[in-house]
N, C-alpha and C positions, 0 to 999 in steps of 0.2 A: 455466484460461485461459492463453493464450500470453503471453510477455513483452511483445510489441508492444501487446497490448490493455491491459496494466497501464500502460505508458508513455503511451498515447493517453488512457486514463481520467484519469491524473494531470494531463496537460497540459490536458485539457478542464475538469477540476475547477478548476485554477488560473485558467484564463481566466474561468470562470463566477464564481468568487469575486471576481476583480478587478473585474468589472463589476456585481456585485449589492450591494455594501455598501462603506462607508468606515470601519467600525469595526474596529480591528485587535486587539481583545482585549488581554490582558495580556502577550502574547508569551512567548517561552521565554528566560529570563534567561541560561542557559548557552550560547545560540546568538545572540550579540549582533550588531548591525549593524556594529560595528567589524571583525568577522571575515567580513563579506559577507552575513550572514543578513538576510532581509527578511520581516517579519511579513506574513501575508496577511489580508485582511478576512474577518471571520467573523460579524458582527452579524446579518445576515439569512439566514445559510446554514442551511438545513434540508433534509435528504434524506428522512427518514422520521420518523414519530412515534417517540419513544423514543431518538432520536439527537441529540446536542448536541456541536458543535465548541467546544472551550475555547481552543485555541491552535493556530496553524499557522504554520510558517516555511519559507521556501524559500531556497536558496543557489544562485543561477544561475552558470553557467559563467563569465560575464563578471566576477564578483567572487570566485569561489572556485576553488581548484585542483581540487576535486572537487564536482560538483553534489550537492545533497542536499535532502531534504525531511523535516520532522519535524512531527508532529501529536499533539495530546492530545484525545481525544474521550471522551464518556461515553455509555453506553447504559442504557436502562431497559426493564422489562417483557419482552415477547416478544423484542424486538431483542437485549436483553442475554442472555437465555437461549439464543437461537439462536447468538449469537457465542461464548458460553462453551462450548457443546457443540462447535462447529467447532474452536475452539482446543484443546480437550481431546482431539480425535481422534488416532489413530495417525499420527505424522509420515510414515510410508511411504504411507499412504492419502492424506494431504493433498498429498504430492508428486505422486502420480498424478493427483489431481483438478486441481491447478494446471497440470500438463503436458498434460492431455487437450484435444485440439482440440475446438472447438465442432462439433456434429453437425447436419447437415441433417435427421436423423431426428426431433430434438426439434421442429424447425420444422414438419415435415410432420405430426407427431402433434398439434400445436396447431392444425392447419388453416390455416397460413399458408404463403404461397409463399416460397421462399428469396429472400434479399435480392439475391444475385448468382448467376449460373450457376456451376456447379462448374468449376474449371480442369481442363484436360486433364492426364493423368498426367505428361507431360513437364514441365509448369510446376510441378506439385506436387513433383517430384523436385528441381527447382532451387531451391525456396524454402528459406530458412534454417531450420535446426533448432536446438533448444536443449535443454538438460537442466535439470531442476529437482530440487533437494534441499531437504528440510525437516528441521531438527534442533531439538532443545530446548536451551535454555541458561537460566541464572539470573543475574540481576544484582541485587546487594544483597538477595537473598532473594525477588525477584519472578520469577515464572515467565515464560519467554519462548520465542518461536519465531523461528527464523531461516529465511527462505525465500530460496534462492539460485538465480537463473536465469542460465545461462551459455550462450553460443553454442557450438555444437559445432565451428564452423569455426575458423580460425586468427586471427580478428579480436580475440579476447580480450575481447569485449564481455560485460558481466555487470551484473546488477542484484540488489541484496540488500535485503530488507525485514526489519527486526527489529521484533518485536511483543512488548511487555510488557503484561500484563494482570492485573487483580486487582479484587476487590470492595471498595468503600468506601461506607459509609453507604447500602447498598442499591443502589448504582449499579455497573455494570461500567465500570471505567476502563481505557482502551486507549491506550497510547503507541506511536507508530510512528516508525521511522527508515528512510529509504530512501537508498541510496548505492551506488556501484559497488564499495565495499569493505565487507566484513563487520564489521571493527572499527569503522569510522566509523558504519555503520548502527546497531550496538549502542550506541555512544556517543550518537548522536542520539536514539535511543529513550529512553535513560536520562535525557538532558537534558529531554526532553518529560515523562517521568514525574516528575521533580523539580519541574516547573512546576505540578503539580496543586495 
């Protein structure tokens, strides 16, 4: 997926969460309100069977020098197995999959009409491009992935997602940190991991 879809999905998820519940969970202690972090409501939030949100916090531009998002989720059953396989894949392959544009071929194969007509070649050439890299890291002995998406133009825009994961009591625990800075993303993911 392209970086703009990740940002749109994150914003849509935050808006959905804000409207669907008023229970804020136990929060992420290492990302306190005094530093601009706001817990997000999670009580009624369910995406799929086997997925549970434990804590989510957001640091908006209005209160933080760098926007950020951190989450702690658990997965069970097939969801956990599928996520574990994905996170274990070769980072080079994951980078290619993240960077791959969505294809109208999949839509046609499913028998659905494309959502919008294809843009002319001139418009596609003018659209912003990005590069995606995926690398492995370890924090306190926990296996992690770092996904960095950067604009190829001179804007300097980038988004970094740090993912820590491990099995505990039969569940797959996943901690996420999202920031424009890789050190901050890793730090946020570790703070979410500590909240488990």
